Structures are given as structure tokens and as C-alpha cells.
C-alpha positions in Angstrom: -9.8 140.1 131.1 -8.3 138.9 127.7 -10.8 140.2 125.0 -10.7 138.7 121.1 -7.3 141.0 120.2 -5.8 139.7 123.2 -6.5 136.4 122.4 -5.3 136.2 119.0 -1.8 138.0 120.1 -1.2 134.6 122.0 -2.3 132.3 119.6 -0.4 134.1 117.0 2.7 134.1 119.0 1.7 130.0 120.2 1.9 129.2 116.2 5.6 131.1 116.0 6.7 128.5 118.8 5.1 125.2 119.7 3.8 124.2 116.6 5.6 120.4 116.0 7.1 120.0 119.3 5.3 117.6 121.5 4.5 117.6 125.7 6.8 116.1 127.9 5.4 116.8 131.3 3.3 118.9 133.4 3.3 120.6 136.2 0.8 122.4 138.7 0.7 124.1 142.4 -3.0 123.9 141.7 -4.7 121.4 140.7 -8.1 122.9 140.1 -7.3 124.7 137.2 -7.9 121.5 135.0 -11.2 121.2 134.8 -11.5 118.2 132.3 -10.2 115.6 133.3 -10.5 116.7 136.9 -8.0 114.5 138.1 -4.5 115.7 137.2 -2.4 112.6 137.1 -5.2 111.6 133.6 -4.4 115.0 132.7 -1.1 114.3 132.5 -1.0 111.2 131.2 -3.5 111.9 128.5 -1.1 114.7 127.3 2.2 113.1 127.5 3.7 112.9 124.0 1.1 114.6 122.5 2.3 116.6 119.4 1.1 120.3 119.2 -0.3 120.5 115.6 -1.7 124.1 115.3 -3.4 126.2 117.8 -6.5 128.6 116.9 -9.1 131.0 118.6 -12.9 130.5 119.0 -14.3 133.8 120.7 -11.6 134.1 123.5 -10.9 130.0 123.7 -7.1 129.2 122.5 -7.4 125.3 121.2 -4.5 123.0 120.3 -4.9 120.4 117.8 -3.1 118.1 119.0 -2.5 114.1 118.1 -4.5 111.3 118.1 -7.3 114.1 117.1 -7.4 115.5 121.4 -7.4 119.6 121.5 -6.0 121.2 124.7 -8.8 124.4 125.3 -7.0 127.2 127.6 -9.7 130.2 128.8 -7.5 132.7 130.4 -10.3 134.0 132.2 -9.8 137.2 134.1 -6.0 137.7 135.0 -4.3 134.2 133.0 -1.6 135.0 129.8 0.4 131.8 128.5 3.9 132.7 127.6 6.8 131.1 126.4 10.7 130.6 127.1 12.6 129.0 129.9 12.5 128.8 133.8 14.0 126.8 137.0 12.6 126.6 140.2 14.1 128.2 143.1 12.8 128.7 146.8 9.8 127.4 145.5 9.1 129.6 142.4 9.7 129.9 139.2 12.2 132.1 138.0 12.8 132.6 134.0 16.2 133.4 132.4 17.5 135.2 130.1 14.1 137.1 128.8 13.9 140.6 130.4 10.2 140.4 130.5 9.6 137.5 132.1 10.7 139.0 135.0 7.9 141.5 135.4 6.1 140.8 138.6 2.9 140.5 136.2 4.1 137.4 134.4 5.5 135.6 137.9 1.8 134.3 139.0 3.0 131.1 137.4 0.4 128.1 138.5 0.8 125.4 135.7 4.0 124.8 133.8 4.6 122.4 130.5 8.0 121.0 129.5 7.6 120.5 125.3 10.8 119.0 123.4 13.8 120.7 122.4 14.0 122.6 125.5 10.8 124.8 125.5 8.5 125.4 128.2 4.6 126.6 128.1 3.9 128.5 131.5 0.0 129.9 132.8 0.6 133.0 135.1 -2.5 134.4 136.5 -3.0 136.0 139.7 -6.5 135.3 140.3 -6.3 132.1 139.6 -9.8 131.4 137.2 -8.6 130.4 134.3 -9.4 127.0 133.0 -7.4 124.2 131.1 -9.3 121.2 129.4 -8.2 117.8 127.4 -10.8 117.0 125.2 -11.6 114.6 122.4 -11.4 116.5 119.2 -15.2 115.4 117.7 -16.4 116.1 121.4 -14.9 119.8 121.7 -16.8 120.8 118.0 -20.0 119.3 119.3 -19.8 120.6 122.6 -22.1 123.1 123.8 -19.7 125.7 125.4 -17.8 125.9 121.5 -21.3 125.1 119.6 -23.5 128.3 121.7 -21.1 131.0 120.5 -21.7 133.5 118.1 -20.2 135.1 115.2 -16.3 135.9 114.8 -16.1 138.7 114.3 -13.2 139.1 111.8 -13.8 135.9 110.0 -14.0 136.5 106.0 -17.6 135.8 106.0 -18.4 138.4 108.9 -20.9 140.3 106.6 -23.4 143.1 108.1 -26.1 140.7 107.2 -25.2 138.0 109.8 -24.6 140.7 112.0 -28.2 142.0 111.9 -29.6 138.5 111.9 -27.4 137.8 114.9 -29.1 141.0 116.6 -32.7 139.9 115.7 -32.2 137.1 118.0 -32.1 139.5 121.1 -34.9 141.7 120.3 -34.5 143.3 123.7 -31.2 144.4 125.6 -28.9 147.0 126.5 -26.9 147.5 123.0 -23.2 147.5 126.0 -24.7 144.2 127.0 -26.3 142.5 123.6 -22.4 142.9 122.3 -20.7 141.0 125.1 -23.2 138.1 124.8 -21.0 135.4 123.8 -23.8 133.8 121.6 -24.1 136.9 119.9 -20.4 137.9 119.2 -17.7 135.7 119.8 -14.7 137.8 121.7 -15.9 141.6 122.7 -15.5 142.3 126.3 -15.3 145.3 128.3 -12.5 147.3 126.7 -13.8 146.9 123.2 -17.8 147.0 123.7 -16.8 150.7 125.4 -14.7 151.7 122.4 -16.7 150.2 119.8 -20.1 152.0 121.0 -17.7 155.9 121.3 -16.8 155.5 117.9 -20.2 154.4 116.6 -22.1 157.2 119.0 -24.5 154.9 120.2 -25.5 155.1 124.0 -24.9 152.2 125.8 -28.1 152.0 127.4 -30.0 151.8 124.3 -32.1 149.2 123.7 -31.1 146.8 120.6 -34.6 147.2 119.7 -34.3 151.2 119.5 -31.5 150.3 117.1 -31.8 151.6 113.4 -30.0 150.2 110.4 -27.4 153.1 110.2 -26.9 152.7 113.9 -26.5 148.7 113.1 -24.5 149.3 109.9 -21.9 151.8 112.3 -21.6 149.3 115.3 -21.1 146.6 112.7 -18.1 148.5 110.6 -16.4 150.1 114.3 -16.2 146.5 115.3 -13.9 145.2 112.4 -11.6 148.9 112.7 -11.6 148.6 116.2 -10.7 145.0 116.7 -8.5 145.2 113.6 -6.2 148.0 115.0 -5.9 146.4 118.5 -4.4 143.1 117.1 -1.8 145.6 115.4 -0.9 147.5 118.7 -1.0 144.5 120.5 -4.0 144.2 122.3 -4.4 146.3 125.4 -2.7 145.6 128.8 -4.9 147.6 131.1 -4.4 145.1 133.6 -2.6 141.8 133.4 -2.3 140.6 129.5 1.4 140.4 128.4 2.0 138.7 124.8 3.9 134.8 125.2 7.2 136.8 125.9 5.9 138.1 128.5 5.5 142.0 126.5 2.8 144.8 126.9 0.2 145.7 124.4 0.4 149.3 123.1 -3.3 149.5 122.3 -4.5 150.9 125.7 -2.8 154.5 124.9 -5.3 154.6 122.9 -8.1 153.8 124.2 -10.8 156.7 123.8 -13.4 156.0 126.7 -12.7 152.7 128.5 -11.3 153.6 131.8 -11.4 157.6 131.1 -14.0 158.5 133.9 -13.4 162.2 135.0 -11.0 162.8 131.9 -12.5 164.8 128.5 -13.8 162.7 125.8 -11.1 163.6 122.8 -13.9 164.3 120.3 -16.0 166.7 122.1 -14.7 167.8 125.3 -16.7 166.0 127.5 -16.3 164.4 131.2 -16.2 160.8 130.4 -18.9 159.2 132.6 -18.9 155.4 134.0 -22.0 153.7 135.0 -23.1 150.3 135.9 -25.1 148.2 133.4 -26.2 144.3 134.9 -22.8 144.7 136.8 -20.7 145.4 134.4 -19.0 149.2 133.9 -19.3 150.9 130.6 -17.3 154.8 129.9 -19.0 156.7 127.3 -19.5 160.4 126.7 -22.7 161.8 127.3 -22.7 164.6 124.6 -21.5 162.2 121.3 -23.3 159.8 122.8 -27.0 160.5 123.7 -29.5 158.2 124.9 
């Protein structure tokens, strides 16, 4: 699933291409992707003629500020990613023109297409079809549970250690790996970056948050900021389906230390990286560097 760095890269790419453009039309071959309103024709009618004024991120959500006090919310989920460019329908499939990156197979599971004015198209490629798309009244979105329940933004200017520590105090129990991925505590961190953060901080993923000392929390706090910032610098991770808005891979997966590295040597000490399951999710770690 795209995590904070990948969503941030997508938002930055969209802001370069779609601002001040107007929605002209919408197509889908999978109407269930539209969650709000549930009727696709109503969604299309509500979106047509609306101008994109800003694109921003909250957690893993991509949010378009539109004219008439509306918001378009897109959560890419497991395999979704947004692409900008031009396509033509041929033999029931969307074929991209010009951009060679858009021709990669992973970019051709297009189930939702938006036409914008001035000849630009915006596509959602989603192999597993888990993504969700919603059209909201702006005030209702900001007051909604799914937005208000989200935790701290780890790259916000006001993301201080004090706020981080206070957020963790709400979860007096729980494995640190799971707590880091709890979107009500910190928004945007998932499997990839929780593994990398804990390896850098030398914290075992099974360690209970109640056992963490102040120095442990400080290590985690600093590594969150450093790793997420560096991942954005290297255009995110493309270990699976993620591509940027032009269809290009990220490069940070080439710099990963433990995620999906089970059976390989720890780059810090040479111990073999292990993989375990925690609450149904995988965790990769070095048993020597990250002692339990």
C-alpha cells in the first residue's frame, strides 16, 4: 500500500499538473470504486464543472479542494496509484500516448478515468480494485470521523517530541510495530516504514510500548522524521505497484535495510534478517540489532 512518502509524491505531482483545471467528464468500468455518493451518475454530475483549487494529503488520503465548497477524496489503498497524461480506448483497454512510463503493465489496470479541461486526463490504475473515491461537502469532510480520527502528521512543522510522546501515552499497551501503524496515533506509516524506523532505532517490533523508555521514544521520533523525509527525496518505494503521477518508479526501495529482506544479512551487523507476523501483518527485523 502506498504510505505517506508515496502519497506525498503523488500530491506534489498532481499540484504541478491539475491546479485550476476543471473536471469535464468521468468514466469507470467498476462503479463500486465510488463510495460517496454511491450512485455513479450522481457522482459524475456533482463533479462536472468543478475547478481544482488545491491538492493536499491527510494521512494516506489524497484530497482535492474543489470549487463550490466540495472535496474529492481518493484513498489508493493496496495497489492504486493516480496517473496524469493522455489515453485512448482501444479494444476495450486504455492505451497511453507518448509517455513510455505509462506503457508499463502496472500502469494499465485503469478502472477510473477523469477528463480535465485543456486536454489533460487523470487515471486511477488499481490492480486489486480496493481504492475508494468520495465526493464530499468540504465542511462535512473536515468534521467526518475518518478525517478527525487521524493522528499526528509526522512531517508537520508542529510535530514535536512532546506531541509524539503524548500520542503514545494514549496506547499504554500494544506492540510498537502495531502502534506505529495505528493511523489514530500517527497518520501515514505502514508496513514498509515501520520496519525501517524500528531497525534504525534498534527497537524490536514486538516490544510493548509500556516498556519503552524516554530514550527509546526519542530514537523512534527522530527516525520517523529522517526516514520519511529521505523516502520522499528518493521518490518513494516501488516494492509493489506504486508509481508516481507520470508512471515512474520510486527509488527508495533500493535503500531499504530490512523490509522484505528476510534471509539476507543485516547491513549493520551481518545477522540474518527475520520475518514474523504481528496482528496479521509482517515485521522484518534483525534479532541482534533489535534485541527483545
